[in-house]
N, C-alpha and C positions, 0 to 999 in steps of 0.2 A: 219527260216525267221528273228527271231529276231537278231540272230548274223550277219546277211547281214545288218540291219538296224543299228545295233549300230556300226558296222565296216565301213558304209557308212556315219557315223556320223548323222544320221537322229535321233531325239528324240523317242523314243518309246512313243506312246499316252497313256496318263495318264487316267485312269479310276476312276472318282470321284464317290464315292459312296454318292447319294442322301439320305439325312437325314431329317426328320421334325425337324425343330428346337425346336419346343414346345413339343415334344414327352417325355422328362423326366420331364416336369412340371406338377404340379397340375392343373387339369382341372376345378377346381374352382377358382373363381375370387376373390382374399382376396384383402383387402385394405391394404395400408402400414402403417397403424397404429393399436394400439389395440383397442379393445371395452373398453369403458367408461361406468359409471353408466347413463350419459345422454343418450347413445345409447339404452340401456336395459329400462330405465324409462324416457321417454321424458317429461312426464307430471308430473315429481315431483315438489314437493314444492321448492320454493326457500327460503331457510333459511339465506341467507346472511343479510337479513333485520334484523334480531335478533342480528347480531354482529355490529349494526351501531353506538351504543352509546359508548362514551368513559368511561373510568374509572372516569372521573371526575363528570359523571352523576350520579354515584352510590350513593343512598341514605343512604347506610351503613356506608360509608366511610372505610377507610383503615384500622382501628383499628377493625373492624367487625370481629370476627372469628365465622364462620357458626357453625363448628363443636363443638365449645365450648356452644355455645346459644342452639344446638340441644340437648347436654347432659342435660342442666338444664331444658328442657321441660318435664313436666309430662305426659308420653304418655297415660298412664289409663285416665286421664281427657279428651285427646284429642279422644281417641276412645269412650269414653262415650258421649262426644258433637256431634261427627258423627254419632253414633247411634240415638241419638235424633234428629238430623236434618233428616235422612232418614225415621224414623218412626213416629215422631210427626206431626200431621195434623195442619197446619197453613190455613190461609185464602187464602195467595198466593201460598200455596204448599200442595195441597190437599193430604195426604197419604190414598187413596182410597182402595189400596189392602193391606195396613199394612205396605210396605217396597218400597221405591223407589230407593234403592242401586244400582241395575244395570244401572240405567240412570245416575249415577255419574261415572261409569267407562268409 
């Protein structure tokens, strides 16, 4: 019969296969952008205020070298001073239990 239709000039009926256009896509709806830290931690602190001062407001000046000044520091004296602050009782800072070091951390 196909030969008769083809000979008569009639077009053979086309069978279209119906497919679901979404069957090869991921079923989870993803956004068009990647996740940022703001997405994961929406309540994070805004640290941009720490960068609002210009270099002109630096009290140390351009010649100040932090690394050199740190090398000149007597670290044993610093440790001794910190130990005294954490253990010596003051009127405004009573060392009731002998040591308040964890409160400084």
